C-alpha positions in Angstrom: 5.0 22.3 -5.5 4.9 21.6 -2.4 7.6 22.0 0.5 8.1 18.7 2.3 10.2 18.7 5.7 11.1 15.9 7.7 9.2 15.4 11.0 10.7 13.5 13.8 8.6 11.3 16.1 6.8 14.0 18.5 5.8 15.9 16.0 4.1 12.6 14.0 2.7 11.5 17.5 1.4 15.5 18.0 -0.2 15.5 14.8 -1.9 12.0 14.9 -3.0 12.4 18.3 -0.9 9.5 19.3 1.8 8.1 21.7 5.2 7.1 20.4 4.2 3.6 21.4 0.9 3.5 19.3 3.0 4.9 16.5 5.3 2.3 16.5 2.7 -0.2 16.7 1.1 1.2 13.8 4.6 1.0 11.8 4.7 -2.8 12.8 1.0 -3.3 11.8 1.8 -1.6 8.5 -0.4 1.4 9.0 2.1 3.9 9.1 5.2 3.9 6.9 8.6 3.4 9.1 10.6 6.8 9.6 13.4 7.3 7.1 17.2 7.0 9.0 18.9 9.8 9.0 22.0 8.8 11.2 22.5 6.0 13.9 20.0 7.8 16.2 18.5 10.1 13.8 15.1 9.5 12.1 12.2 11.1 10.6 9.5 11.1 8.1 8.8 13.2 5.1 5.8 15.3 5.8 4.0 14.6 2.6 3.6 11.2 3.9 2.4 12.2 7.4 -0.6 14.6 5.6 -1.5 11.7 3.1 -1.8 9.5 6.4 -4.0 11.9 8.0 -6.2 12.8 5.0 -6.7 8.9 4.3 -8.1 8.5 8.4 -10.1 11.6 8.1 -11.6 9.9 5.3 -12.4 7.0 7.3 -10.4 4.5 5.7 -9.9 1.1 7.0 -7.0 -1.1 7.7 -6.5 -2.8 4.2 -6.9 0.5 2.6 -4.7 2.4 5.0 -2.2 -0.8 4.4 -2.2 -0.3 0.7 -1.6 3.6 1.0 1.4 2.5 3.0 3.3 0.5 0.4 2.7 3.0 -2.0 4.1 5.5 0.0 7.6 3.5 1.0 7.6 2.4 -3.0 7.3 5.7 -3.8 10.7 6.7 -1.7 12.8 5.4 -4.1 12.0 7.9 -6.9 11.6 10.6 -4.8 14.8 11.9 -5.1 16.0 13.6 -8.3 19.4 11.5 -10.1 22.0 14.2 -10.3 25.0 12.7 -13.2 28.1 13.0 -11.9 30.0 16.1 -12.9 33.5 15.7 -15.0 
C-alpha cells in the first residue's frame, strides 16, 4: 500500500507548477479537489489525489475529464478511512 501524506498549498503549488491564485481558481472551476480542513486555519490535500491530478494532466485529459476525476476523488474521501468500532 502506498503511503499517503497531507500536503499544504505551498507544496501542492510547487508540484503543479502553479501559483496559489491559480490553484484556488482551479478548485472553483472543479479542476482540483478542495483541500481538507484540518483546523480553523489549517488545510491540506492527500498526496495520492495530487498524484492522480498530475498523472491526468500528463496524459492530456481535457477539462471535462479532470472535473469527473475531481468528483470521484471527493466522493472517495467519504469511504477512505476505515471505520473503527467502539471499544467497550
